[in-house]
N, CA and C of each residue as an Amber inpcrd file, in Angstrom:
protein
   690
 -16.9020000  -4.8550000  22.7050000 -16.6510000  -5.6360000  22.2660000
 -15.0440000  -6.7620000  22.9720000 -15.4570000  -7.9100000  23.4340000
 -14.6820000  -8.7010000  24.0290000 -13.3260000  -9.2890000  23.2110000
 -12.4010000  -9.8420000  23.7150000 -11.2400000  -9.9050000  23.0280000
 -11.3070000 -11.0770000  21.9020000 -12.0870000 -11.6590000  22.5220000
 -12.1390000 -13.2020000  21.2830000 -12.8590000 -12.5960000  20.0070000
 -13.6730000 -11.5270000  20.5450000 -14.4870000 -11.1440000  19.1920000
 -13.6720000  -9.9140000  18.6710000 -12.5870000  -9.3380000  18.5490000
 -11.3850000  -8.5100000  18.2710000 -10.1620000  -9.4290000  17.8450000
 -10.2390000  -9.0610000  16.4210000  -8.4820000  -9.6740000  15.5200000
  -8.0270000  -8.0510000  15.3890000  -7.2180000  -8.2600000  16.1340000
  -5.5690000  -7.0110000  15.8860000  -5.0390000  -6.9200000  14.5440000
  -5.4000000  -5.9420000  13.6210000  -4.3330000  -6.8150000  12.2950000
  -3.8580000  -4.7120000  12.0380000  -2.3970000  -5.1440000  11.8060000
  -1.0370000  -4.5690000  11.3360000  -1.4820000  -4.8120000   9.3430000
  -1.6940000  -3.6020000   8.9720000  -1.6570000  -3.5280000   7.4960000
  -0.7110000  -2.6560000   6.6570000  -0.2180000  -2.9790000   5.9460000
   0.4530000  -1.6930000   4.8390000  -0.8860000  -0.9400000   4.1320000
  -0.7980000   0.1060000   3.8660000  -1.5530000   0.7460000   3.6350000
  -2.0800000   0.8200000   2.5630000  -1.5900000   0.0840000   1.8050000
  -2.0310000  -0.6320000   0.0660000  -3.4330000  -0.7940000   0.3870000
  -4.2860000  -1.6490000   1.2990000  -4.8140000  -2.2760000   1.8450000
  -5.8690000  -1.4570000   2.1100000  -5.7420000  -0.1880000   2.5450000
  -6.6350000   0.5860000   3.3540000  -7.7820000   0.8030000   2.8020000
  -7.8780000   1.0400000   1.4880000  -9.3670000   1.5260000   1.0680000
 -10.2890000   0.2750000   0.5860000  -9.2070000  -0.8150000   0.6160000
 -10.5310000  -2.3920000   0.2980000 -10.6740000  -2.7150000   1.7680000
  -9.8140000  -2.4470000   2.7330000 -10.3570000  -2.7190000   4.1720000
 -11.5790000  -2.0240000   4.7550000 -11.2740000  -0.8890000   4.1130000
 -12.4770000  -0.0720000   4.6820000 -13.6860000  -0.4410000   4.4490000
 -14.1570000  -0.7970000   2.9820000 -15.3050000  -1.5070000   2.4600000
 -15.7030000  -2.6140000   3.4920000 -14.6220000  -3.4890000   3.4480000
 -14.4660000  -5.1930000   4.3590000 -14.6500000  -5.4110000   4.9120000
 -14.2200000  -4.4600000   5.9520000 -14.0650000  -4.4180000   7.6210000
 -16.2360000  -4.7580000   8.3210000 -16.6180000  -3.3180000   7.8330000
 -18.1470000  -3.5220000   8.3160000 -18.5250000  -4.6880000   7.6590000
 -18.7330000  -4.7360000   6.3320000 -19.7600000  -6.2250000   5.9820000
 -19.0450000  -7.5590000   6.7270000 -17.4600000  -7.6770000   7.1690000
 -17.1770000  -8.8110000   7.6760000 -17.6960000  -8.8300000   9.0320000
 -17.4740000  -7.7970000   9.8610000 -17.9590000  -8.1620000  11.4740000
 -19.7120000  -8.1140000  11.5890000 -20.3520000  -7.2090000  10.3900000
 -21.6450000  -7.4240000  10.3860000 -21.8720000  -9.5420000   9.9410000
 -21.5850000 -10.2350000   9.3700000 -21.3720000 -11.0770000   8.8060000
 -21.0140000 -12.3220000   9.4880000 -19.8630000 -11.9270000  10.7870000
 -19.5650000 -13.1660000  11.9300000 -19.4670000 -12.2010000  13.2260000
 -19.6990000 -11.4330000  13.4390000 -19.4580000 -10.3910000  14.6540000
 -18.7510000 -10.4520000  15.0980000 -17.6420000 -10.7290000  14.4620000
 -16.0730000 -10.0920000  14.5300000 -15.7170000  -9.2240000  14.2670000
 -15.2550000  -8.3000000  15.1500000 -14.3550000  -6.5790000  15.3060000
 -13.3420000  -6.6060000  14.8950000 -12.6710000  -6.1260000  13.5330000
 -10.9260000  -5.6450000  12.9860000 -10.5690000  -4.5150000  13.4430000
  -9.8820000  -4.3400000  14.2950000  -9.1580000  -3.5910000  14.8920000
  -7.7360000  -3.4500000  14.1490000  -7.9400000  -2.4500000  13.1390000
  -6.6020000  -2.4560000  12.1120000  -6.2120000  -1.2900000  12.4690000
  -4.9220000  -1.1380000  12.0210000  -4.1720000   0.0300000  12.1110000
  -3.1040000  -0.0170000  10.3340000  -3.0220000   0.7330000   9.9120000
  -2.4050000   1.2190000   8.5390000  -1.3740000   2.0360000   9.0540000
  -0.0560000   1.4240000   8.3840000   0.9780000   1.9680000   7.7750000
   1.8570000   1.2120000   6.6060000   3.0390000   2.1790000   6.3840000
   4.1240000   1.9940000   5.3620000   4.6930000   0.0860000   5.9060000
   4.5480000  -0.5620000   4.8420000   5.7420000  -1.8910000   5.5610000
   6.9970000  -1.8350000   6.3160000   7.5990000  -0.6290000   6.2540000
   8.8720000  -0.2540000   6.5460000   8.8480000   0.0510000   8.2470000
   7.5940000   0.5360000   8.2540000   7.1860000   1.2500000   9.3660000
   6.5150000   0.0880000  10.4320000   6.1410000  -0.9500000   9.9670000
   5.3670000  -1.9450000  10.3930000   6.3990000  -3.0670000  11.0090000
   7.3040000  -3.0700000   9.7990000   8.4580000  -4.0250000  10.7850000
   8.9710000  -3.8110000  11.9660000   9.0130000  -2.2070000  11.9930000
   9.8920000  -1.4130000  12.7780000   9.4500000  -1.9830000  14.3480000
   7.6680000  -1.5610000  13.4170000   7.0290000  -1.8400000  15.5440000
   6.7800000  -3.4450000  15.6980000   6.9960000  -4.1980000  14.6550000
   7.2270000  -5.7230000  14.8760000   7.9330000  -6.2750000  15.7860000
   9.4400000  -5.5630000  15.5730000  10.7000000  -6.1650000  15.9220000
  10.5680000  -5.5700000  17.2310000   9.7950000  -4.0430000  17.7540000
   9.9390000  -3.7950000  19.1250000   8.9230000  -4.3810000  19.5960000
   8.1540000  -5.4490000  19.6790000   7.2370000  -6.2760000  20.1570000
   5.7440000  -5.8560000  19.9190000   5.5070000  -5.1360000  19.0960000
   4.1330000  -4.8690000  19.3130000   3.0980000  -6.2720000  19.0900000
   2.2580000  -6.1170000  19.5420000   1.5850000  -7.1150000  19.8270000
   0.1880000  -7.1320000  18.4820000   0.0950000  -8.3550000  17.6430000
  -0.9220000  -8.0100000  16.4190000  -1.5700000  -9.6550000  16.2730000
  -2.9330000  -9.9440000  15.7770000  -3.1820000 -11.2400000  15.1860000
  -2.5700000 -11.7430000  13.7810000  -2.5400000 -10.3490000  13.1270000
  -2.9110000 -10.8170000  11.7160000  -2.0480000  -9.6370000  11.0190000
  -1.2920000  -9.6650000  10.0520000  -0.3820000  -9.0380000   9.5640000
  -0.3860000  -9.1570000   7.9210000   0.1190000  -7.6120000   7.3520000
  -0.5310000  -7.6640000   5.8610000   1.0080000  -6.5640000   5.3490000
   1.7870000  -7.3050000   4.9390000   2.8870000  -6.7600000   4.2770000
   3.1210000  -6.6500000   3.0860000   4.2400000  -6.4010000   2.3620000
   4.7630000  -6.9000000   1.1960000   5.2780000  -8.2160000   1.4860000
   5.2100000  -8.7920000   0.6420000   5.7960000 -10.4840000   0.4320000
   6.8690000 -10.5420000   1.0190000   8.1590000  -9.4510000   0.6460000
   9.1130000  -9.8600000   0.8920000   9.1280000  -9.1490000   2.5280000
   8.4750000  -8.0410000   2.9910000   8.3680000  -7.5620000   4.4140000
   7.9120000  -9.2820000   5.3590000   6.8380000  -9.9260000   4.6460000
   6.4660000 -11.1010000   5.1320000   7.2290000 -12.1190000   5.1470000
   8.4360000 -12.0960000   4.2390000   9.1620000 -13.5650000   4.2170000
  10.1580000 -13.1640000   5.4720000  10.6550000 -11.4880000   5.8110000
  11.5340000 -11.0820000   6.8060000  11.0760000 -11.5600000   8.2470000
   9.5430000 -11.5220000   8.6090000   9.1690000 -11.5570000   9.8410000
   8.6860000 -13.5880000   9.7910000   8.8370000 -13.8920000   8.7690000
   8.7250000 -15.1940000   8.6390000   9.5440000 -15.9660000   9.4690000
  11.2380000 -15.4990000   8.9140000  12.5500000 -16.4870000   8.9010000
  12.5400000 -15.7490000  10.5390000  11.9650000 -14.6170000  10.9430000
  12.5560000 -14.1680000  12.5780000  11.5960000 -15.0790000  13.5970000
  10.9090000 -15.9720000  12.7470000   9.5170000 -16.3630000  13.5790000
   8.8110000 -15.8110000  13.8720000   8.5700000 -14.4430000  14.2230000
   6.9990000 -13.5890000  13.9780000   5.9690000 -13.7730000  13.7320000
   5.6440000 -14.5680000  12.1470000   4.7710000 -15.0070000  11.3880000
   4.6780000 -16.5130000  11.6220000   4.0320000 -17.3330000  11.2250000
   3.7510000 -18.5000000  10.9360000   3.5620000 -18.4080000   9.4570000
   4.6480000 -19.6080000   9.3130000   5.0650000 -19.6740000   7.5940000
   3.5740000 -20.5070000   6.6970000   2.9960000 -20.9160000   7.7890000
   2.2390000 -22.1820000   6.9540000   0.9940000 -21.2750000   6.5690000
   1.2320000 -20.1650000   7.5170000  -0.3820000 -19.0420000   7.1710000
  -0.2500000 -18.2510000   6.1160000   0.7550000 -17.8100000   5.3600000
   1.0160000 -17.1560000   4.7240000   0.1960000 -16.7830000   3.6010000
  -0.8160000 -15.6310000   3.0570000  -1.4210000 -15.8540000   1.7960000
  -1.0090000 -14.4350000   1.2260000  -0.8280000 -15.1830000  -0.3060000
  -1.0100000 -13.5250000  -1.4940000  -2.4390000 -13.0900000  -1.7850000
  -2.4220000 -11.4920000  -1.0120000  -3.9060000 -11.6690000  -1.5770000
  -4.2510000 -10.3810000  -2.9620000  -3.0520000 -10.0100000  -2.9910000
  -2.8030000  -8.7230000  -4.4100000  -1.9020000  -8.0100000  -4.5370000
  -2.1470000  -7.8920000  -5.7060000  -1.2620000  -7.0030000  -6.5540000
  -1.3210000  -5.5750000  -6.7620000  -0.2420000  -5.3130000  -6.4990000
  -0.5480000  -3.1640000  -6.9550000   0.9700000  -2.9430000  -7.5720000
   0.1360000  -1.7140000  -8.2270000   1.1840000  -0.8460000  -9.2200000
   1.0260000   0.4600000  -8.5860000   2.4820000   1.0590000  -9.3750000
   2.4830000   2.3680000  -8.7710000   2.0610000   3.1430000  -9.6770000
   1.3150000   4.4000000  -9.2560000   0.8400000   4.9920000 -10.4590000
   1.0370000   6.3390000 -10.2770000   0.4150000   7.4300000 -11.0340000
   0.6770000   8.9280000 -10.6120000  -0.4040000   9.5880000 -11.0320000
  -0.8630000  10.5120000 -10.3120000  -1.7660000  11.3140000  -9.9710000
  -1.6110000  12.8480000 -10.2720000  -2.8990000  13.3800000 -10.7900000
  -2.8250000  15.2030000 -10.4430000  -3.8770000  15.3500000 -10.0200000
  -4.3900000  16.4660000  -9.4900000  -4.6990000  17.2670000  -8.7940000
  -6.4620000  17.4500000  -9.5270000  -7.4780000  17.0710000  -8.6920000
  -8.3370000  17.2540000  -9.8210000  -8.5740000  18.0700000 -10.8200000
  -8.9560000  18.0710000 -12.1810000  -9.4250000  19.0190000 -13.2320000
  -7.9200000  19.5420000 -13.6930000  -6.8870000  19.0770000 -13.3380000
  -5.5590000  19.5310000 -13.9000000  -5.4860000  18.1610000 -15.0280000
  -4.7710000  19.0060000 -16.0010000  -4.3630000  18.2390000 -17.5440000
  -3.6420000  16.8530000 -17.0270000  -3.8300000  15.6080000 -17.7980000
  -3.4900000  14.5270000 -17.6220000  -2.3560000  14.0840000 -18.2730000
  -1.3010000  14.2950000 -18.2580000   0.3660000  14.2570000 -18.6650000
   0.5630000  12.8150000 -19.1860000   0.8370000  12.6130000 -20.2900000
   1.5950000  11.7330000 -20.8760000   2.0550000  10.8070000 -20.2420000
   1.9120000   9.2550000 -19.8460000   2.9540000   8.7430000 -19.2620000
   2.7860000   7.1720000 -19.9120000   2.1810000   7.1600000 -20.9380000
   1.9670000   6.0730000 -21.9230000   2.9800000   5.3050000 -22.3650000
   4.3450000   6.2940000 -22.5510000   5.6340000   5.0360000 -22.8510000
   6.3720000   4.6590000 -22.2370000   7.2530000   4.0630000 -22.4580000
   8.7550000   3.9760000 -21.5230000   9.1450000   5.4510000 -21.2770000
   9.2970000   6.1700000 -22.0720000  10.1840000   7.2950000 -22.4570000
   9.4090000   8.4440000 -21.7170000   7.8910000   8.2810000 -21.9850000
   7.0020000   9.3520000 -21.5160000   7.3980000   9.7860000 -20.3780000
   7.2420000   9.2050000 -19.4100000   7.1330000   9.9160000 -17.8280000
   8.8410000  10.5640000 -17.3370000   9.7810000  10.2720000 -18.2090000
  11.0890000  10.9140000 -17.7170000  10.6080000  12.0090000 -18.0450000
   9.8810000  12.7100000 -19.4780000   9.6150000  14.1970000 -19.5690000
   8.5280000  14.4080000 -18.7860000   7.6200000  13.9460000 -18.7110000
   6.6620000  14.1460000 -17.4790000   7.2320000  14.4900000 -16.4210000
   8.0970000  13.8210000 -15.6720000   8.4110000  13.9920000 -14.3540000
   9.5270000  15.2460000 -14.5750000  10.3830000  15.5620000 -15.0820000
  11.1810000  16.4360000 -15.4780000  10.3180000  17.6970000 -15.5390000
   9.4540000  17.9390000 -16.5000000   8.6050000  18.8280000 -16.3450000
   7.5780000  19.5190000 -15.0540000   7.4210000  18.5460000 -14.2240000
   7.0030000  18.9550000 -12.6820000   7.3810000  19.9450000 -12.0820000
   6.6720000  20.6880000 -11.4310000   7.1700000  21.9830000 -10.4560000
   7.8460000  20.7490000  -9.4360000   6.8230000  19.9750000  -8.6600000
   7.6540000  19.1140000  -7.5880000   6.3930000  17.9010000  -8.0980000
   7.7480000  16.7150000  -7.4720000   6.6580000  15.4950000  -7.4390000
   6.6420000  14.9910000  -6.1120000   5.5770000  14.1560000  -5.3850000
   5.4670000  14.3100000  -4.3200000   5.5060000  12.5260000  -4.0110000
   6.7950000  11.9380000  -3.3680000   6.9080000  10.2290000  -3.4310000
   6.9970000  10.1770000  -1.6950000   6.4520000   8.8040000  -1.4530000
   6.6530000   8.2780000  -0.1150000   8.4000000   8.0020000   0.5130000
   8.7910000   8.0030000   1.3450000   9.6950000   7.8040000   1.9690000
   9.9390000   6.2240000   2.0130000   9.3450000   5.5610000   2.9620000
   9.1630000   4.3990000   4.0510000   8.3070000   3.4250000   2.8980000
   7.2830000   3.9060000   2.2180000   6.9630000   2.8430000   1.3700000
   7.4880000   2.5030000   0.0430000   6.7250000   1.0940000  -0.0330000
   6.9450000   0.1700000  -1.1720000   7.5240000   0.9210000  -2.4480000
   6.3330000   1.7050000  -2.8650000   6.5880000   2.6600000  -3.8760000
   7.4830000   3.8860000  -4.0520000   7.8670000   4.3770000  -2.8830000
   8.5780000   5.3520000  -2.7400000  10.1780000   4.7160000  -3.0140000
  10.4080000   3.7110000  -2.1930000  11.8250000   3.0180000  -2.5790000
  11.7950000   2.6260000  -3.9200000  10.9200000   1.8520000  -4.5340000
  11.1100000   1.9770000  -6.0350000  10.8750000   3.1980000  -7.0030000
  10.4410000   4.0720000  -6.7790000  10.4680000   5.6120000  -7.6510000
  12.0280000   5.8610000  -7.4530000  12.4970000   5.7810000  -6.1280000
  13.9550000   6.6970000  -6.0490000  14.9600000   5.8500000  -7.2130000
  14.7230000   4.7320000  -7.2060000  15.0650000   4.1080000  -7.9160000
  15.1140000   4.2600000  -8.9340000  13.5560000   4.3840000  -9.5400000
  13.3090000   4.1450000 -10.8990000  13.9820000   6.0050000 -11.4670000
  13.7840000   6.9240000 -10.8410000  14.2530000   8.1040000 -11.5380000
  16.2510000   7.9830000 -11.2690000  16.7230000   7.4770000 -10.3610000
  18.2040000   6.7530000 -10.7090000  18.0540000   6.3710000 -11.8700000
  17.7350000   4.9720000 -12.1610000  17.6640000   4.1700000 -13.5030000
  17.6040000   5.1120000 -14.5530000  16.5540000   6.2560000 -14.6590000
  16.5300000   7.2430000 -15.8290000  17.2750000   8.8250000 -15.8320000
  18.3680000   8.5820000 -15.0010000  19.3030000   9.3500000 -14.6540000
  18.8460000  10.7970000 -14.4560000  17.4570000  11.0640000 -13.4910000
  17.1210000  12.5590000 -13.4750000  17.0680000  12.2410000 -11.6060000
  17.7780000  11.8650000 -10.9180000  17.6100000  11.5520000  -9.7850000
  17.8230000  12.9570000  -9.0710000  18.6850000  13.9510000  -9.9130000
  19.3870000  15.1630000  -9.2940000  18.1500000  15.9040000  -9.3960000
  17.9710000  16.1020000 -10.6910000  16.9500000  17.2730000 -10.5470000
  15.8170000  17.2260000  -9.5890000  15.3600000  15.8900000  -9.8220000
  13.7450000  15.7430000  -9.3180000  13.5980000  15.8270000  -7.6650000
  15.0770000  15.1700000  -7.2690000  14.7840000  15.3000000  -5.9840000
  14.9510000  16.4610000  -5.3530000  15.7440000  17.3470000  -6.1080000
  15.8240000  19.0090000  -5.9280000  14.7850000  19.5080000  -5.5790000
  13.8190000  19.3920000  -6.2860000  12.3200000  19.5350000  -6.1000000
  11.3360000  18.6650000  -5.3380000  11.6210000  17.8580000  -4.9360000
  10.5490000  16.6400000  -4.4080000  10.1780000  16.7610000  -3.1490000
   8.9980000  16.6400000  -2.8550000   8.2280000  16.6250000  -2.0390000
   8.4450000  15.4130000  -1.4950000   8.8160000  15.4870000  -0.2960000
   9.1770000  13.7330000   0.0320000   8.3040000  13.6700000   1.5440000
   7.5510000  12.6510000   1.4060000   6.2380000  12.6900000   2.2860000
   6.6470000  11.2510000   3.1760000   7.1650000  11.3580000   4.6040000
   7.8140000  10.4040000   5.4120000   6.8600000   9.4110000   5.4290000
   5.2470000   9.5840000   5.9020000   4.1580000   8.5450000   6.1630000
   2.7900000   9.1020000   5.5150000   2.2590000   8.2620000   4.9620000
   0.8580000   8.8710000   4.7850000   0.7980000   8.9440000   3.1850000
   0.0650000   9.3960000   2.5940000  -0.2350000   9.5120000   1.3990000
  -0.1420000  10.9730000   0.5210000   0.8180000  10.3860000  -0.1430000
   1.4470000  11.4970000  -1.5450000   0.1040000  12.5300000  -1.9500000
  -0.7440000  12.1350000  -2.0910000  -1.5680000  12.6040000  -3.0610000
  -2.3260000  13.9640000  -2.7060000  -2.1380000  13.9880000  -1.3220000
  -2.8560000  14.8370000  -0.2220000  -1.8060000  16.3830000  -0.6760000
  -0.7660000  16.0530000  -1.0150000   0.6810000  17.2320000  -1.4350000
  -0.2150000  17.9120000  -2.3800000  -1.0110000  17.2070000  -3.5640000
  -1.7220000  17.3920000  -4.6210000  -3.1830000  18.7350000  -4.4880000
  -3.5890000  18.3510000  -3.2210000  -4.8420000  18.5230000  -2.8490000
  -4.5400000  20.1490000  -2.4590000  -3.0870000  20.1510000  -1.3180000
  -2.6140000  21.1350000  -0.7600000  -1.8430000  22.3660000  -1.5530000
  -1.3870000  21.6130000  -3.4060000  -0.5830000  22.6160000  -3.9390000
   0.6100000  22.6430000  -3.9050000   1.3060000  21.9880000  -3.1170000
   2.6380000  21.4350000  -3.0320000   3.2780000  20.6580000  -3.9200000
   2.6650000  20.2040000  -4.5530000   3.0990000  19.2250000  -5.6800000
   2.2380000  19.2290000  -7.0390000   2.7970000  18.9000000  -8.2320000
   1.8590000  18.5620000  -9.1890000   1.7180000  17.3420000  -9.6300000
   2.6870000  16.2040000  -9.8480000   2.4980000  15.1340000  -9.3660000
   2.7640000  14.5640000  -8.3690000   1.7580000  13.1070000  -7.7740000
   1.9210000  12.4930000  -6.6010000   2.1980000  10.6280000  -7.1750000
   3.2540000  10.3230000  -6.3200000   3.5580000   8.8200000  -6.8910000
   3.2010000   8.1390000  -5.6930000   2.4600000   6.5730000  -5.9060000
   2.3790000   5.9590000  -4.7480000   1.6620000   4.8750000  -5.3740000
   1.4690000   3.8410000  -5.0750000   0.8180000   2.6640000  -5.0390000
  -1.0640000   3.5550000  -6.1310000  -1.4450000   2.7600000  -6.8040000
  -2.7720000   3.0050000  -7.2490000  -3.5080000   3.2940000  -6.0810000
  -3.7910000   2.0120000  -5.0430000  -4.8200000   1.6080000  -4.1050000
  -4.3050000   2.8580000  -3.5980000  -3.1960000   3.4280000  -3.0290000
  -3.3100000   4.4590000  -2.0150000  -3.7980000   5.8620000  -2.2820000
  -3.2390000   5.9440000  -4.1870000  -3.9300000   7.3520000  -4.4040000
  -5.2620000   7.4170000  -4.4490000  -5.8850000   6.3520000  -4.5370000
  -7.2510000   6.3420000  -4.6010000  -7.7560000   6.8920000  -3.4330000
  -7.0080000   6.4950000  -2.1920000  -7.9410000   7.1720000  -0.7290000
  -7.8000000   8.7270000  -0.6250000  -7.4950000   9.5670000  -1.7310000
  -7.7530000  10.4210000  -1.2670000  -8.5450000  11.4780000  -2.4490000
  -9.4550000  12.3870000  -1.5990000 -10.2920000  12.6470000  -2.5740000
  -9.6020000  14.3030000  -3.1020000  -9.9860000  14.5830000  -4.2530000
  -9.8070000  15.9230000  -4.8270000  -8.7670000  15.6230000  -5.7180000
  -8.2360000  14.4880000  -6.1230000  -7.3230000  13.8310000  -7.6340000
  -7.0870000  13.2400000  -8.3330000  -6.9860000  12.9410000  -9.3080000
  -7.2840000  11.9660000 -10.7860000  -6.3430000  11.2100000 -10.6860000
  -6.3140000   9.6830000 -10.5670000  -4.9830000   8.5390000 -11.2640000
  -5.1030000   9.0780000 -12.4950000  -3.9680000   9.2300000 -13.1790000
  -3.5020000   9.3410000 -14.3060000  -3.3200000   8.0770000 -15.0560000
  -2.8000000   7.4610000 -14.4270000  -2.8070000   5.8020000 -14.9420000
  -1.6340000   5.0270000 -13.9240000  -1.1100000   3.7900000 -14.0820000
   0.4050000   3.1110000 -14.0840000   1.1840000   3.7280000 -14.7070000
   2.4300000   3.4000000 -14.1930000   3.5510000   4.0140000 -14.6560000
   3.4640000   2.4080000 -15.7080000   4.4760000   2.8110000 -16.6050000
   4.4240000   1.5200000 -17.5550000   4.8530000   0.7070000 -17.2360000
   4.3630000  -0.6590000 -17.4450000   4.6670000  -2.1260000 -16.8550000
   6.2140000  -2.7970000 -16.9890000   6.6590000  -2.5170000 -18.0420000
   8.1370000  -2.5190000 -18.6110000   8.7760000  -1.8140000 -17.3940000
   8.6890000  -0.9300000 -17.0130000   9.2410000   0.2090000 -15.9470000
   8.7530000  -0.3820000 -14.2430000   7.9180000  -1.1510000 -14.0750000
   7.9230000  -1.9470000 -12.8700000   7.6370000  -2.8750000 -12.3340000
   7.6990000  -3.1750000 -11.5390000   7.3110000  -4.8700000 -10.5580000
   6.4530000  -4.9890000  -9.6040000   5.2040000  -5.1550000  -9.9420000
   4.4690000  -4.7730000  -9.1330000   4.4800000  -5.4750000  -7.4760000
   3.7840000  -4.5630000  -6.5820000   4.0760000  -5.0950000  -5.1290000
   3.6760000  -6.3470000  -5.1700000   3.7900000  -7.0670000  -4.3640000
   2.8590000  -8.3110000  -4.1240000   2.0180000  -7.9900000  -2.5070000
   1.1220000  -8.0230000  -2.1740000   0.5630000  -7.7350000  -0.3780000
   0.3670000  -8.6850000  -0.3450000   1.2760000  -9.6550000   0.8350000
   0.7390000 -10.7390000   1.4740000   0.5240000 -11.1540000   2.8580000
  -0.1990000 -11.6970000   3.4430000  -1.0630000 -11.6950000   5.0400000
  -0.3800000 -12.9000000   5.6540000  -0.2730000 -12.5530000   6.8190000
   0.0930000 -13.9630000   7.8050000  -0.2530000 -14.0510000   8.9310000
  -0.7190000 -15.2480000  10.2000000  -1.0330000 -15.0160000  11.3650000
   0.4510000 -14.6080000  11.8750000   0.2420000 -14.0180000  13.3900000
   1.6970000 -13.8300000  14.4480000   1.2830000 -14.8650000  14.9260000
   2.7960000 -15.5380000  15.4150000   3.1720000 -16.4800000  16.1560000
   2.7950000 -16.2660000  17.8650000   2.4790000 -15.4630000  17.8370000
   2.2730000 -15.0350000  19.2880000   0.3030000 -14.6920000  19.4390000
  -0.2220000 -14.5120000  18.6440000  -1.7280000 -14.2810000  18.0950000
  -2.6970000 -14.5350000  19.4830000  -3.0960000 -13.3580000  19.7720000
  -3.5570000 -13.7990000  21.1840000  -5.6710000 -14.7530000  20.7150000
  -5.5430000 -14.2890000  19.6500000  -7.0990000 -14.9090000  19.1440000
  -6.5100000 -15.5460000  17.0690000  -5.9130000 -16.5350000  17.6090000
  -5.2100000 -17.1540000  16.1610000  -6.5490000 -17.8800000  15.6820000
  -7.6610000 -18.5820000  15.8800000  -8.4530000 -19.0470000  14.6770000
  -9.0230000 -17.6690000  14.5600000  -9.2330000 -16.5880000  15.1700000
 -10.3290000 -15.7690000  14.3580000  -9.5290000 -14.8300000  13.3930000
  -7.9780000 -14.6800000  13.8870000  -7.4080000 -14.0960000  12.7190000
  -6.9490000 -15.2970000  11.7480000  -6.8850000 -16.6320000  11.7890000
  -7.2440000 -17.6270000  10.4950000  -8.1480000 -17.3150000   9.4940000
  -9.1260000 -17.4450000  10.2160000 -10.5570000 -17.2240000   9.7730000
 -10.7920000 -16.0320000   8.6000000 -10.3200000 -14.7460000   9.3840000
 -10.1830000 -13.7370000   8.4250000  -8.9230000 -13.6540000   7.0740000
  -7.9680000 -14.2380000   7.5200000  -6.8710000 -14.6480000   6.3400000
  -7.8510000 -15.4650000   5.4860000  -8.4670000 -16.1390000   5.9400000
  -9.1580000 -16.9260000   4.7260000  -9.9460000 -16.2220000   3.9180000
 -10.6330000 -15.2640000   4.5310000 -11.7510000 -14.7950000   4.2770000
 -10.9640000 -13.3810000   2.9670000  -9.9770000 -13.0580000   3.5240000
  -9.2450000 -11.9290000   2.6560000  -8.5240000 -12.5030000   1.5500000
  -8.3430000 -13.9710000   1.2520000  -7.7320000 -14.4960000   0.6170000
  -8.4970000 -15.5840000  -0.5860000 -10.0170000 -15.0230000  -0.3250000
 -10.7960000 -15.6430000  -1.1160000 -11.4220000 -15.0850000  -2.2710000
 -12.2710000 -15.8480000  -3.1260000 -12.8230000 -14.8450000  -4.3410000
 -13.9240000 -13.8750000  -3.8760000 -14.5070000 -14.0050000  -2.5370000
 -15.5230000 -12.8270000  -2.0390000 -15.0650000 -11.4770000  -2.1030000
 -13.7260000 -11.4270000  -1.7630000 -13.1090000  -9.6700000  -1.8390000
 -12.4610000  -9.2520000  -2.9810000 -12.8010000  -9.9340000  -4.1690000
 -12.2290000  -9.6400000  -5.1350000 -12.9730000  -8.1810000  -5.7780000
 -14.0220000  -7.9410000  -5.6030000 -14.9460000  -7.0410000  -5.8670000
 -14.3450000  -5.7720000  -5.8460000 -14.0010000  -6.1170000  -4.2600000
 -13.7420000  -4.9370000  -3.1040000 -12.0680000  -4.6660000  -3.3760000
 -11.6200000  -5.6450000  -3.5680000  -9.6010000  -5.4070000  -3.9190000
 -10.1520000  -4.3270000  -5.0470000 -10.5090000  -4.7460000  -6.4300000
 -10.2830000  -4.4570000  -7.6650000 -10.5280000  -2.8720000  -7.7160000
 -11.9340000  -2.7910000  -7.1250000 -12.4660000  -1.1410000  -6.8570000
 -11.6110000  -0.6560000  -6.3750000 -10.6300000  -0.7330000  -5.4100000
  -9.7510000  -0.1480000  -4.6120000  -8.6930000   0.2320000  -5.5710000
  -8.5330000  -0.6600000  -6.5380000  -7.0440000  -0.2330000  -7.2720000
  -5.9680000  -1.3100000  -7.5750000  -6.4150000  -2.2210000  -6.8580000
  -5.6170000  -3.5830000  -6.4950000  -5.9350000  -4.7800000  -7.6790000
  -4.7890000  -5.3220000  -8.1640000  -5.2420000  -6.3930000  -8.8470000
  -5.1850000  -7.7360000  -8.0470000  -6.0020000  -8.7310000  -7.8900000
  -6.3470000  -9.7940000  -6.9360000  -5.4010000 -11.0610000  -7.6650000
């Protein structure tokens, strides 16, 4: 693949499932290869500030606004792609706990031997705040399984945790687990994932075309299937 035929993309983990199915279709249709690297937004922001090169970035809207303000991403290119809700998962075959009402998650979380959540991802930051608001942070954190980077549901498969908390689109990346559902909507603000072209993009034209494709109705089925809301 030549440089002209490759778009270097840094993306939040939440889009990994959707991109897995979209990348090959896009490459077949356009001949453009997507060289994608997935990590939590906070980790990507650090890498961008350290000077890592990319053509296109997908971050939380807050993260994208920060790098636009820093002049790293072209403001006019910014496009919102999908909303993502935080959910709870259990190992396959385990009973699904009640998380249907506002009070139910509190009881469910306290009853778990260990809850896996991420330190760097948007879902982990949200969950850390949620258990403080619920007044159960000390109890949960005393036996939590904190995941530095990657998928929290892997800790269900390994038996380290009873419950995993993360964006539903990230939970769905792991085999051998079942998503119980989203945490009640009254308790959460969905993360908005947004894309933008880098000011220093080596392949700006191809990056712009890919961004327009990702913001188009064509990708809605893949987004929905991966657990995101367009």
